[in-house]
Every structure is written in structure tokens, then in C-alpha cells.
C-alpha positions as a Markdown table, in Angstrom:
| # | Residue | x | y | z |
|---|---|---|---|---|
| 1 | Met | -81.6 | 20.7 | 4.5 |
| 2 | Ala | -80.0 | 18.3 | 6.9 |
| 3 | Val | -81.4 | 14.8 | 7.3 |
| 4 | Lys | -83.6 | 14.6 | 10.4 |
| 5 | Asn | -83.6 | 10.9 | 11.4 |
| 6 | Asp | -80.6 | 9.3 | 13.1 |
| 7 | Met | -81.0 | 6.0 | 11.3 |
| 8 | Thr | -81.0 | 7.5 | 7.9 |
| 9 | Lys | -78.1 | 9.8 | 8.9 |
| 10 | Asp | -76.1 | 6.7 | 10.0 |
| 11 | Phe | -76.8 | 5.0 | 6.7 |
| 12 | Leu | -75.7 | 8.1 | 4.8 |
| 13 | His | -72.5 | 8.2 | 6.8 |
| 14 | Ser | -71.8 | 4.5 | 6.2 |
| 15 | Ala | -72.6 | 4.8 | 2.4 |
| 16 | Tyr | -70.4 | 7.9 | 2.2 |
| 17 | Gly | -67.5 | 5.9 | 3.7 |
| 18 | Gly | -68.1 | 2.9 | 1.5 |
| 19 | Glu | -68.3 | 4.9 | -1.7 |
| 20 | Ser | -65.2 | 6.9 | -0.7 |
| 21 | Leu | -63.3 | 3.6 | -0.2 |
| 22 | Ala | -64.6 | 2.3 | -3.5 |
| 23 | His | -63.4 | 5.4 | -5.3 |
| 24 | Met | -59.9 | 5.0 | -4.0 |
| 25 | Arg | -59.8 | 1.3 | -4.4 |
| 26 | Tyr | -60.9 | 1.5 | -8.1 |
| 27 | Leu | -58.2 | 4.1 | -8.8 |
| 28 | Thr | -55.6 | 1.8 | -7.3 |
| 29 | Trp | -56.9 | -1.2 | -9.2 |
| 30 | Ser | -56.9 | 0.8 | -12.5 |
| 31 | Lys | -53.2 | 1.1 | -12.2 |
| 32 | Val | -52.8 | -2.6 | -11.8 |
| 33 | Ala | -54.9 | -3.3 | -14.9 |
| 34 | Glu | -53.0 | -0.7 | -16.9 |
| 35 | Lys | -49.7 | -2.4 | -15.8 |
| 36 | Glu | -51.0 | -5.8 | -16.8 |
| 37 | Gly | -51.9 | -4.5 | -20.3 |
| 38 | Phe | -55.7 | -4.2 | -19.8 |
| 39 | Lys | -56.0 | -0.6 | -21.0 |
| 40 | Asn | -59.8 | -0.6 | -21.3 |
| 41 | Ile | -60.4 | -2.4 | -18.0 |
| 42 | Ala | -58.2 | 0.2 | -16.4 |
| 43 | Lys | -60.4 | 2.8 | -18.1 |
| 44 | Leu | -63.5 | 1.1 | -16.6 |
| 45 | Phe | -62.0 | 1.2 | -13.1 |
| 46 | Thr | -61.2 | 4.9 | -13.5 |
| 47 | Ala | -64.6 | 5.8 | -14.8 |
| 48 | Ile | -66.5 | 3.8 | -12.1 |
| 49 | Ala | -64.2 | 5.4 | -9.5 |
| 50 | Tyr | -65.6 | 8.7 | -10.7 |
| 51 | Ala | -69.2 | 7.3 | -10.4 |
| 52 | Glu | -68.4 | 6.2 | -6.8 |
| 53 | Arg | -67.2 | 9.7 | -6.1 |
| 54 | Val | -70.5 | 11.1 | -7.4 |
| 55 | His | -72.4 | 8.8 | -5.0 |
| 56 | Ala | -70.2 | 9.8 | -2.1 |
| 57 | Glu | -70.7 | 13.5 | -2.8 |
| 58 | Asn | -74.5 | 13.0 | -3.1 |
| 59 | His | -74.6 | 11.2 | 0.3 |
| 60 | Phe | -72.3 | 13.9 | 1.9 |
| 61 | Lys | -74.6 | 16.7 | 0.7 |
| 62 | Glu | -77.7 | 14.9 | 2.0 |
| 63 | Ile | -76.2 | 14.5 | 5.5 |
| 64 | Gly | -76.1 | 18.3 | 5.9 |
| 65 | Gly | -76.1 | 19.9 | 9.3 |
| 66 | Pro | -73.2 | 21.4 | 11.2 |
| 67 | Thr | -69.6 | 20.4 | 10.6 |
| 68 | Asn | -68.3 | 18.1 | 13.3 |
| 69 | Asp | -66.6 | 14.8 | 13.9 |
| 70 | Tyr | -68.4 | 11.5 | 13.3 |
| 71 | Thr | -67.2 | 8.0 | 13.5 |
| 72 | Val | -68.1 | 6.0 | 10.4 |
| 73 | Thr | -68.4 | 2.3 | 10.0 |
| 74 | Ala | -68.2 | 1.3 | 6.4 |
| 75 | Gly | -67.6 | -1.9 | 4.6 |
| 76 | Gly | -64.8 | -2.1 | 2.1 |
| 77 | Val | -63.1 | -4.8 | 0.0 |
| 78 | Phe | -59.3 | -4.8 | 0.5 |
| 79 | Gly | -56.6 | -6.4 | -1.5 |
| 80 | Tyr | -54.0 | -5.5 | -4.1 |
| 81 | Asn | -53.9 | -8.5 | -6.4 |
| 82 | Asn | -54.0 | -9.2 | -10.2 |
| 83 | Thr | -56.7 | -7.7 | -12.3 |
| 84 | Val | -58.9 | -10.9 | -12.3 |
| 85 | Asp | -58.9 | -11.0 | -8.5 |
| 86 | Asn | -59.4 | -7.2 | -8.2 |
| 87 | Leu | -62.4 | -7.5 | -10.5 |
| 88 | Gln | -63.8 | -10.2 | -8.2 |
| 89 | Gly | -63.4 | -7.8 | -5.3 |
| 90 | Ala | -65.2 | -5.1 | -7.3 |
| 91 | Ile | -68.0 | -7.5 | -8.2 |
| 92 | Asp | -68.4 | -8.6 | -4.6 |
| 93 | Gly | -68.5 | -5.0 | -3.4 |
| 94 | Glu | -71.1 | -3.9 | -6.0 |
| 95 | Leu | -73.3 | -7.0 | -5.3 |
| 96 | His | -73.2 | -6.3 | -1.6 |
| 97 | Glu | -74.5 | -2.8 | -2.3 |
| 98 | Val | -77.1 | -4.0 | -4.8 |
| 99 | Glu | -78.4 | -7.0 | -2.8 |
| 100 | Gln | -78.0 | -5.9 | 0.8 |
| 101 | Met | -76.9 | -2.4 | 1.6 |
| 102 | Tyr | -78.8 | 0.0 | -0.6 |
| 103 | Pro | -82.2 | -1.8 | -0.5 |
| 104 | Val | -82.1 | -1.6 | 3.3 |
| 105 | Tyr | -80.9 | 2.0 | 3.3 |
| 106 | Leu | -83.5 | 3.1 | 0.7 |
| 107 | Asn | -86.3 | 1.3 | 2.7 |
| 108 | Ala | -85.3 | 3.2 | 5.9 |
| 109 | Ala | -85.2 | 6.5 | 4.1 |
| 110 | Glu | -88.6 | 5.9 | 2.6 |
| 111 | Phe | -90.0 | 4.9 | 6.0 |
| 112 | Gln | -88.6 | 8.0 | 7.6 |
| 113 | Gly | -89.7 | 10.3 | 4.8 |
| 114 | Glu | -86.1 | 11.5 | 4.0 |
| 115 | Lys | -86.7 | 12.5 | 0.3 |
| 116 | Gly | -83.1 | 13.6 | -0.4 |
| 117 | Ala | -81.6 | 10.4 | 1.1 |
| 118 | Gln | -84.1 | 8.4 | -0.9 |
| 119 | Arg | -82.9 | 10.0 | -4.1 |
| 120 | Ser | -79.2 | 9.6 | -3.2 |
| 121 | Phe | -79.6 | 5.9 | -2.3 |
| 122 | Arg | -81.7 | 5.2 | -5.4 |
| 123 | Tyr | -79.2 | 6.8 | -7.7 |
| 124 | Ala | -76.4 | 4.8 | -6.2 |
| 125 | Leu | -78.4 | 1.5 | -6.3 |
| 126 | Glu | -79.3 | 1.9 | -10.0 |
| 127 | Ala | -75.7 | 2.6 | -10.9 |
| 128 | Glu | -74.2 | -0.2 | -8.8 |
| 129 | Lys | -76.4 | -2.7 | -10.7 |
| 130 | Ile | -74.7 | -1.6 | -13.9 |
| 131 | His | -71.3 | -1.6 | -12.3 |
| 132 | Ala | -71.6 | -5.2 | -11.2 |
| 133 | Lys | -72.5 | -6.3 | -14.7 |
| 134 | Met | -69.7 | -4.4 | -16.3 |
| 135 | Phe | -67.1 | -5.7 | -13.8 |
| 136 | Lys | -68.3 | -9.3 | -14.4 |
| 137 | Glu | -68.0 | -8.8 | -18.2 |
| 138 | Ala | -64.5 | -7.4 | -17.8 |
| 139 | Gln | -63.5 | -10.3 | -15.5 |
| 140 | Asp | -64.7 | -12.9 | -17.9 |
| 141 | Leu | -62.5 | -11.4 | -20.6 |
| 142 | Ala | -59.5 | -10.9 | -18.3 |
| 143 | Lys | -59.6 | -14.5 | -17.3 |
| 144 | Glu | -59.0 | -15.3 | -21.0 |
| 145 | Gly | -56.2 | -12.6 | -21.2 |
| 146 | Lys | -58.5 | -10.3 | -23.2 |
| 147 | Asp | -59.4 | -6.7 | -22.7 |
| 148 | Leu | -62.8 | -5.0 | -23.1 |
| 149 | Asp | -63.5 | -3.9 | -26.6 |
| 150 | Ile | -64.8 | -0.4 | -25.9 |
| 151 | Glu | -64.1 | 3.2 | -27.1 |
| 152 | Ala | -65.2 | 5.0 | -24.0 |
| 153 | Val | -67.0 | 4.9 | -20.7 |
| 154 | Tyr | -69.5 | 7.7 | -19.9 |
| 155 | Ile | -70.6 | 8.6 | -16.4 |
| 156 | Cys | -73.6 | 10.8 | -15.4 |
| 157 | Pro | -72.2 | 13.4 | -12.9 |
| 158 | Val | -75.6 | 13.6 | -11.2 |
| 159 | Cys | -76.4 | 10.0 | -10.4 |
| 160 | Gly | -73.4 | 7.9 | -11.5 |
| 161 | His | -75.2 | 6.1 | -14.4 |
| 162 | Thr | -72.6 | 4.3 | -16.4 |
| 163 | Ile | -72.6 | 3.3 | -20.1 |
| 164 | Tyr | -70.2 | 2.3 | -22.8 |
| 165 | Asp | -69.3 | 4.2 | -26.0 |
| 166 | Glu | -72.0 | 6.9 | -26.2 |
| 167 | Ala | -74.0 | 8.8 | -23.6 |
| 168 | Pro | -77.8 | 8.6 | -23.9 |
| 169 | Asp | -79.7 | 11.8 | -24.9 |
| 170 | Lys | -81.2 | 11.8 | -21.3 |
| 171 | Cys | -80.0 | 9.8 | -18.3 |
| 172 | Pro | -82.4 | 7.0 | -17.7 |
| 173 | Val | -82.0 | 7.3 | -13.9 |
| 174 | Cys | -82.0 | 11.0 | -13.1 |
| 175 | Gly | -82.9 | 12.7 | -16.4 |
| 176 | Ala | -79.6 | 14.6 | -16.8 |
| 177 | Lys | -78.8 | 15.8 | -20.4 |
| 178 | Lys | -76.3 | 14.0 | -22.6 |
| 179 | Glu | -73.9 | 17.0 | -22.6 |
| 180 | Leu | -73.3 | 16.6 | -18.8 |
| 181 | Tyr | -71.9 | 13.0 | -19.0 |
| 182 | Lys | -68.2 | 12.7 | -18.3 |
| 183 | Lys | -66.3 | 10.7 | -20.9 |
| 184 | Phe | -63.4 | 8.4 | -19.9 |
């Protein structure tokens, strides 16, 4: 079912654009981290790129309606630097989503009674909180020339929940089963 209210639709378009940009940016920054010898930070970027794709797909599905052109204004962090600087860009982008973007988008969707958009925005918001913390931890280590000490990163393919080393029995955000988590 297509979203009915124009404001929520605009927010879904913007969030879709921003998440799509983040997906590609993190894949690019993963290659930089790999080249600099940060194998696990590269893994983190790749895994979170997948989570951003999950968010973009959720937003896209909620837009619904007929297929046609739409101009999208979306914020995005740009730069192709070293891993420490790229991690700062990731932190800044995630904090923008957590502190400014998604709370406003979620509030509008709630006000307008757009249940699907509410779910999509809430899933993204909860995952982005985790991403900001993970990127900060990675940056603190990278500043010292150290890599993350992790075995794997797991992403929930329903909501983008992200966790190190072992998936939970049930996703704490959306309730998805452990077996669904994607391992990186």
C-alpha cells in the first residue's frame, strides 16, 4: 500500500536517497580500509553498507504507488580520505540520522498515521544508533594504528540491526530469527 501523505512520502524519498548514498560510500571506504591494512574495519564498512541497503529497500517499498520520476534531495557525506577520516564521515552521517533526521521523519509518520513508514524509520533509527557507536570504536582504534578485534559482523536483513561475533536468537528490534542474520 502506497504512503498517502506527501510529507511522509518526501521523507521516505529523502531517506531512500541518503541510505543509498551511505551504502555506496561505505563500500568505497571499505576498500580504503582494506588497502590500509584494517581488515576488520573494512569488514565493518561492508557489513554496515548492507544494513544501509536494507534501510533503503524498506523505505523504497513503503513509498509504493505508481512508477514515475521523482527528484530526491538527500544529504550525504562525501570524501575519499584515509580510514580515520572516512570513519569520521561515517560517524557524522550516522549521528545526523540519529539526532536530527529520523526523529523528525518518525514523528511526521506517526502524526500522519503512516504505519509502514513508522516501522521503516524506526528500524533505521535503531540500527543507526548502533552504527555510530561501532564506527566511533573503530575510529578510536584506527587512530592508534589498530584494527577491530572481531570475528564477524551480523546484520538483520529485515531491519539492519548490527552486532559483532554472534547473532542473537531473536532480533531485538524487529524480532527476526537468528538464522536470517547475514554474516560478514
